[in-house]
NUROKE-637980 format. One record per residue (C-alpha): residue in three letters; x, y, z. Coordinates in steps of 0.1 Angstrom, whole numbers, padded with zeros to 4 digits, always signed. Layout:
AlaXYZ;...
***
This chain:
Ala-0080+0006-0228;Ser-0108-0020-0229;Arg-0116-0018-0266;His-0082-0014-0281;His-0061-0035-0257;Ala-0036-0007-0253;Pro-0005-0014-0233;Ile-0016+0004-0202;Asp-0004-0005-0167;Ala-0030+0013-0146;Leu-0058+0039-0149;Ile-0060+0071-0129;Leu-0095+0086-0132;Asp-0095+0121-0119;Ser-0131+0135-0120;Cys-0141+0110-0146;Tyr-0176+0109-0159;Gly-0196+0077-0161;Arg-0219+0080-0190;Met-0211+0104-0219;Thr-0247+0117-0218;Ser-0243+0126-0182;Ala-0210+0143-0190;Val-0227+0165-0216;Arg-0254+0176-0192;Gly-0228+0182-0166;Trp-0206+0202-0190;Trp-0235+0225-0199;Tyr-0245+0230-0163;Phe-0208+0237-0154;Val-0205+0263-0182;Ala-0240+0278-0184;Gly-0259+0270-0152;Lys-0292+0253-0148;Trp-0311+0272-0176;Gly-0282+0270-0200;Gln-0281+0232-0194;Arg-0317+0228-0203;Phe-0314+0249-0234;Leu-0281+0233-0246;Trp-0289+0197-0238;Pro-0300+0188-0273;Thr-0264+0193-0285;Val-0258+0157-0274;Tyr-0278+0146-0305;Phe-0257+0169-0328;Ser-0225+0156-0314;Arg-0233+0121-0328;Leu-0235+0137-0363;Leu-0202+0155-0359;Thr-0182+0128-0343;Gly-0198+0096-0355;Ile-0199+0084-0318;Asp-0232+0078-0301;Pro-0228+0094-0267;Ala-0253+0069-0252;Ser-0229+0041-0261;Val-0200+0055-0240;Asp-0203+0042-0205;Ile-0171+0039-0184;Ala-0188+0017-0158;Gln-0195-0009-0185;Glu-0159-0008-0198;Leu-0140-0010-0165;Pro-0150-0046-0158;Lys-0133-0055-0191;Thr-0100-0044-0177;Thr-0078-0060-0151;Met-0053-0032-0144;Pro-0053-0013-0111;Val-0076+0017-0111;Leu-0075+0048-0089;Leu-0106+0070-0089;Leu-0102+0106-0075;His-0133+0126-0073;Gly-0148+0157-0057;Glu-0180+0153-0037;Ser-0193+0186-0051;Asp-0185+0179-0087;Thr-0211+0196-0110;Leu-0195+0184-0143;Ala-0189+0147-0137;Val-0215+0142-0110;Pro-0205+0120-0080;Glu-0233+0095-0086;Glu-0217+0086-0120;Ala-0182+0083-0103;Arg-0198+0059-0077;Arg-0211+0038-0106;Asn-0176+0036-0119;Ala-0161+0027-0085;Ala-0187-0001-0080;Ser-0183-0015-0115;Arg-0157-0041-0105;Glu-0135-0052-0076;Gly-0102-0036-0069;Ile-0110+0000-0078;Lys-0096+0024-0052;Ala-0119+0054-0048;Val-0108+0086-0030;Trp-0135+0113-0023;Tyr-0127+0149-0017;Pro-0155+0167+0003;Gly-0162+0202-0009;Cys-0142+0199-0041;Asn-0157+0205-0075;His-0145+0192-0109;Ser-0107+0184-0107;Glu-0102+0208-0077;Ala-0086+0184-0053;Arg-0052+0187-0069;Trp-0051+0224-0059;Glu-0075+0225-0030;Val-0058+0197-0010;Pro-0025+0191-0030;Ala-0007+0172-0002;Glu-0035+0147+0002;Tyr-0040+0144-0035;Leu-0003+0138-0043;Ala+0000+0113-0014;Glu-0028+0092-0028;Leu-0014+0094-0063;Ser+0021+0084-0051;Ala+0009+0056-0029;Phe-0012+0042-0058;Leu+0017+0043-0082;Glu+0041+0027-0057;Ser+0016+0000-0048;Ser+0009-0008-0084;Glu+0047-0011-0091;Ile+0044+0012-0120;Asn+0076+0028-0134;Tyr+0070+0066-0136;
***
């Protein structure tokens, strides 16, 4: 949205990572545990060769201040893939980001662990942002 000036009315970031390098570490921990994460971490360097994108250059918290649209951040406090510290960086990156935290929820679990609360936040955000959906 920030780089391509896409016609986007709002952003909803559900369990969004902050930095791509952190997401890679989190993914390997999520899939393979602590030891698998340590063993598989070097794949971040190979991904640059495969995709042409430097994972260290992808940082959501640096891009969000370049946008003016409403942002809703939904995140589990126990997320092991997109760690909460990274989501807090995203939330603090500019004024006007609404952050909702779900205690005890892991990656993207809030939508099925506490669906009523999750849908209420989502609906309220969409209505307050006057987005046609």
